N, C-alpha and C positions, 0 to 999 in steps of 0.2 A: 416183643414186649412193648406195650403202649406206655409212653410217658405221660403222666397227667400234667396238664398245663394248669398252674395255679390260677384260681379264679380271683379276679380283682374284687376287693371289697367295695361295695357301693357306698357304705358309710364308714367314716373314720372317727376314731376317738380324738379328743383334744391332744393327747400325747403323740399320736401318730401324725397329726397335722403339724404339730410343733416340730417334731423330729424332721419331717420331710421339707418343711418350709424354712426352718432355721430361726423361728421366732419362739418366744416363751409362751407357755400356755396362758399366762396372765395377759400377754399381748393379744392373744386370740379373744379372750374374754373382753378386753378393752375395745377391740375392733367391733365385737358384737354389740357392746353397750352403745357404741356410736352408730350402729346400723350399717356398718360397712360389710359385715358378713352375717350369715344366719346359720343357726343350728336347729336340730330337732332334739327331742328327748326320747330315750328308749323307755321300756317298761319299768326300768329301775331308776328313772328320772336322771339319767346320765346324758350329757351332751353328746351328740353325734353330728358330724359335718359331712356334707356331700363332697365328692372328690373335686368338684368345681371350685371349692373354697381354696384349694391350693393355688389356682390361677389368680383368684381375687387377692389372696395374701401377697402373691408376687407383685401384682399391680400396686398394692398399697405400699410395699417396701420400695419399689422403684420410685413411686411418687414422693415418698418421704426422703429418699436419697437425693432427689433433685429439688427438694424444698417446697413441694406442692402441699398446702395445708390439707389435713384430713377432711375438713369440711368440704373442700373443693372435690376431693376424691369421692366423698359421699354423694355429692350432687351428681357427679358423672356416673357413678355406679347405680344411683337411684333410678335412672331412666331405663335400666335394663330389666327385663321381666324376671321374676323369680325362677331360679333353676336354669338361667341362661348360661350356656357355655360360650365364653367369649371367643369369637373367631378372629382371624387376622384382620379381616375387614372392620369388625367392630372395634378392635384395639386401635386400628389406625384412626378411626373416627374419634374415639375416646382420647387418644394421646394428642391429636391435633388441637383439641380444645385447650391444651396446656402450652402449646408451642408459643403463642403470643406472649404469655406471661414469662416463659423461660427466656425468650429473646429480649424482653425488657430487662430482666434481671441480669442477663449476660452483658448487655449494653451498660447498665449501671455499674456492674462490678469491673468491667474493663475501664471505664472512665475513672473509677476510684483508684484502681491499680495504677493507671497512668499518671494521675495527679498526686499519688502518695509519695513518689520520689521527691517531687518538689517540696512537699510539705515537710518531709523529714529533713531535707536540706535547709529549709527556712527555719523551722522550729518555732515560728512566732505563734501559730494557731490563732491568728487574729480573728476576733468574732465578726468583724465587719468584712474582711477581705478573703478569709480562708475559703479556697475553692472546694474543700471537702465538707466543712461544717456549715458554711453559709454561702453557697455559690451565688454570685451577683447580688449579694445582700438581700436575698429573698425574705429573710426574717424581718429586716428593717421595714420592708414595704407593708408588713402586717401591723405595724405600730410598735410602741415601746413595751418593755416587759419580756418575760420569758416566753419563748416560742419553741415549738417542736417542729423540726424540719423533716418532711418526708417528701421525696421526689415523687412526682406524679407520673 
């Protein structure tokens, strides 16, 4: 007796993608509105996604988890041709674009963590000398008045 091997569906419904990827259908629609993923419409005007969208959603979720903005993800995915199945080599190239940003964030977070103990012990939160809020009085160098500090 021959056992039939189930055929893989080429196109998936939003519910199927949501179930398999662990994201809400509304998230899929949001990603699509941002150009991160694409769907087609069937004869009944219902969305259908290619199987490759599962990998793209996984990449989006990984990027979000590590703090990569969706706009950056969109730029990276935007260079791939339509219907492209992401290979290990392509993923390595894609993810390497984010490494420098991640290294910068890790360095900043490590410095903040290391300086936080001193700040808690001190409690002064000096606007002039606080190593967390105004390291080396960078804000003072910009003149008087309110300033927004962002490390470069």
